[in-house]
Kinemage of the C-alpha trace (Angstrom):
@kinemage 1
@onewidth
@group {chain A} dominant
@subgroup {mainchain}
@vectorlist {calphas} color= white
{ca met a 1} P 0.000 0.000 0.000
{ca ile a 2} L 1.240 3.430 -0.828
{ca gln a 3} L -0.042 5.048 2.386
{ca arg a 4} L 2.495 3.347 4.675
{ca ile a 5} L 4.960 5.137 6.952
{ca gln a 6} L 7.938 4.079 4.817
{ca thr a 7} L 6.436 6.094 1.979
{ca val a 8} L 6.731 9.223 4.110
{ca phe a 9} L 10.374 8.465 4.910
{ca leu a 10} L 11.205 7.785 1.276
{ca phe a 11} L 9.363 10.905 0.127
{ca phe a 12} L 11.329 13.077 2.550
{ca ala a 13} L 14.564 11.405 1.428
{ca ala a 14} L 13.757 12.348 -2.170
{ca val a 15} L 12.813 15.904 -1.164
{ca phe a 16} L 16.044 16.372 0.800
{ca ala a 17} L 18.014 15.018 -2.157
{ca gly a 18} L 16.242 17.574 -4.345
{ca val a 19} L 17.212 20.328 -1.912
{ca leu a 20} L 20.823 19.301 -2.476
{ca phe a 21} L 20.643 20.920 -5.930
{ca phe a 22} L 19.934 24.324 -4.378
{ca thr a 23} L 22.248 24.333 -1.366
{ca pro a 24} L 26.035 24.470 -1.345
{ca ile a 25} L 27.994 21.646 0.233
{ca ala a 26} L 31.068 23.536 1.411
{ca ser a 27} L 32.607 26.958 1.131
{ca phe a 28} L 36.301 27.758 0.810
{ca thr a 29} L 38.034 30.972 1.796
{ca val a 30} L 40.595 32.015 -0.794
{ca gly a 31} L 42.018 35.350 0.300
{ca asp a 32} L 39.024 37.686 0.491
{ca glu a 33} L 36.895 35.550 -1.814
{ca met a 34} L 34.404 32.822 -0.827
{ca val a 35} L 34.124 29.911 -3.264
{ca lys a 36} L 31.330 27.360 -2.855
{ca leu a 37} L 31.203 23.676 -3.754
{ca ser a 38} L 27.832 22.308 -4.849
{ca val a 39} L 26.726 19.193 -6.723
{ca phe a 40} L 27.399 21.130 -9.922
{ca gly a 41} L 31.037 21.746 -8.931
{ca val a 42} L 33.021 24.726 -7.770
{ca glu a 43} L 31.865 28.056 -9.142
{ca asn a 44} L 34.016 29.134 -12.090
{ca his a 45} L 36.655 26.439 -11.512
{ca thr a 46} L 35.808 22.751 -11.811
{ca asn a 47} L 32.762 20.594 -12.340
{ca ala a 48} L 31.699 17.661 -10.190
{ca leu a 49} L 30.122 15.184 -12.573
{ca phe a 50} L 30.134 12.292 -10.085
{ca leu a 51} L 28.414 14.416 -7.441
{ca leu a 52} L 25.783 15.475 -9.953
{ca val a 53} L 25.096 11.896 -11.086
{ca leu a 54} L 24.852 10.677 -7.494
{ca ala a 55} L 22.519 13.541 -6.572
{ca ile a 56} L 20.238 12.743 -9.503
{ca leu a 57} L 20.173 9.061 -8.508
{ca met a 58} L 19.461 10.068 -4.908
{ca val a 59} L 16.283 11.769 -6.114
{ca ile a 60} L 15.171 9.042 -8.520
{ca val a 61} L 15.750 5.933 -6.380
{ca pro a 62} L 13.432 6.894 -3.468
{ca phe a 63} L 10.613 7.837 -5.867
{ca val a 64} L 10.962 4.526 -7.695
{ca thr a 65} L 11.048 2.754 -4.329
{ca ile a 66} L 7.790 4.370 -3.264
{ca phe a 67} L 5.925 2.918 -6.235
{ca met a 68} L 7.352 -0.594 -5.775
{ca tyr a 69} L 5.073 -1.192 -2.794
{ca lys a 70} L 3.857 -4.550 -4.119
{ca lys a 71} L 7.408 -5.890 -4.365
{ca arg a 72} L 8.621 -5.427 -0.803
{ca glu a 73} L 11.859 -7.383 -1.189
{ca phe a 74} L 12.822 -5.238 -4.180
{ca gln a 75} L 11.772 -2.144 -2.236
{ca leu a 76} L 14.148 -3.205 0.525
{ca lys a 77} L 16.996 -3.612 -1.987
{ca leu a 78} L 16.318 -0.186 -3.503
{ca ser a 79} L 16.330 1.387 -0.055
{ca ser a 80} L 19.695 -0.181 0.685
{ca leu a 81} L 20.912 1.123 -2.692
{ca asn a 82} L 19.804 4.580 -1.588
{ca val a 83} L 21.863 4.229 1.601
{ca leu a 84} L 24.849 3.182 -0.510
{ca leu a 85} L 24.433 6.168 -2.861
{ca asn a 86} L 24.307 8.553 0.084
{ca ala a 87} L 27.405 6.965 1.613
{ca met a 88} L 29.217 7.291 -1.724
{ca leu a 89} L 28.284 10.973 -1.909
{ca cys a 90} L 29.592 11.542 1.620
{ca gly a 91} L 32.791 9.715 0.765
{ca leu a 92} L 33.328 11.682 -2.429
{ca val a 93} L 32.718 14.985 -0.682
{ca phe a 94} L 34.889 14.355 2.352
{ca leu a 95} L 37.652 12.242 0.876
{ca phe a 96} L 38.047 13.632 -2.605
{ca tyr a 97} L 36.388 16.885 -3.594
{ca val a 98} L 37.064 18.958 -0.489
{ca asn a 99} L 40.750 17.999 -0.414
{ca lys a 100} L 41.124 18.465 -4.173
{ca val a 101} L 39.471 21.885 -4.227
{ca gln a 102} L 41.358 23.019 -1.154
{ca ala a 103} L 44.655 22.034 -2.781
{ca asp a 104} L 43.777 23.471 -6.213
{ca leu a 105} L 42.629 26.825 -4.899
{ca ser a 106} L 45.066 27.017 -1.977
{ca ala a 107} L 42.090 27.656 0.268
{ca glu a 108} L 42.807 28.677 3.829
{ca thr a 109} L 39.608 27.443 5.494
{ca val a 110} L 36.817 25.037 4.662
{ca thr a 111} L 33.325 25.517 6.060
{ca tyr a 112} L 30.848 22.672 5.717
{ca leu a 113} L 27.345 23.905 4.953
{ca phe a 114} L 23.850 22.341 5.099
{ca gly a 115} L 24.391 20.393 1.884
{ca thr a 116} L 26.995 18.284 3.663
{ca tyr a 117} L 24.440 16.956 6.123
{ca ile a 118} L 21.711 16.098 3.596
{ca pro a 119} L 23.197 12.678 2.684
{ca leu a 120} L 23.415 11.827 6.380
{ca ile a 121} L 19.769 12.772 6.876
{ca asn a 122} L 18.852 10.718 3.799
{ca met a 123} L 20.708 7.708 5.157
{ca val a 124} L 18.741 7.881 8.407
{ca leu a 125} L 15.456 8.255 6.524
{ca ser a 126} L 16.283 5.324 4.243
{ca ile a 127} L 17.243 3.125 7.178
{ca leu a 128} L 13.963 3.981 8.901
{ca ala a 129} L 12.095 3.114 5.699
{ca met a 130} L 13.978 -0.191 5.515
{ca arg a 131} L 12.958 -0.970 9.078
{ca trp a 132} L 9.266 -0.462 8.291
{ca ile a 133} L 9.512 -2.416 5.052
{ca lys a 134} L 11.008 -5.322 7.004
{ca lys a 135} L 8.109 -5.110 9.462
{ca asp a 136} L 5.663 -5.325 6.543
{ca ile a 137} L 7.480 -8.368 5.178
{ca glu a 138} L 7.386 -10.070 8.569
{ca leu a 139} L 3.681 -9.259 8.986
{ca ile a 140} L 2.826 -10.759 5.614
{ca lys a 141} L 4.899 -13.863 6.348
{ca ser a 142} L 3.123 -14.330 9.678
{ca val a 143} L -0.280 -14.031 8.026
{ca asp a 144} L 0.748 -16.542 5.351
{ca arg a 145} L 1.711 -19.027 8.064
{ca leu a 146} L -1.794 -18.858 9.503
{ca arg a 147} L -3.387 -19.885 6.218
């Protein structure tokens, strides 16, 4: 059924992933100038194709998961894929892009903005959705045993 609690969690995960397109991930101080990193890349310097692809997938996967309510096992796999995508985005941001941009621009300070925390929020929402999907699977299995 589409009106389950996991639908709410997945919907909010997709909405937060959509917000990622409008919020910067980090800002760098280069002299007197502030340069921001977003999923589109660093303004006027480099692009971030992998971040953009992951952000697009982070929006699409939860919406597809919502409409797979009749295939709960597949819904569970898609939710775990969403957790993996969010973890990959976090890894790319923290381990690659921030260090690369800081070295390329000789930035003095790095400030992490709201866009940094969106994948973490999405991971929590996806894990909560997975928990409720598992409860649905267990409920259906228990009802099938009674038949």
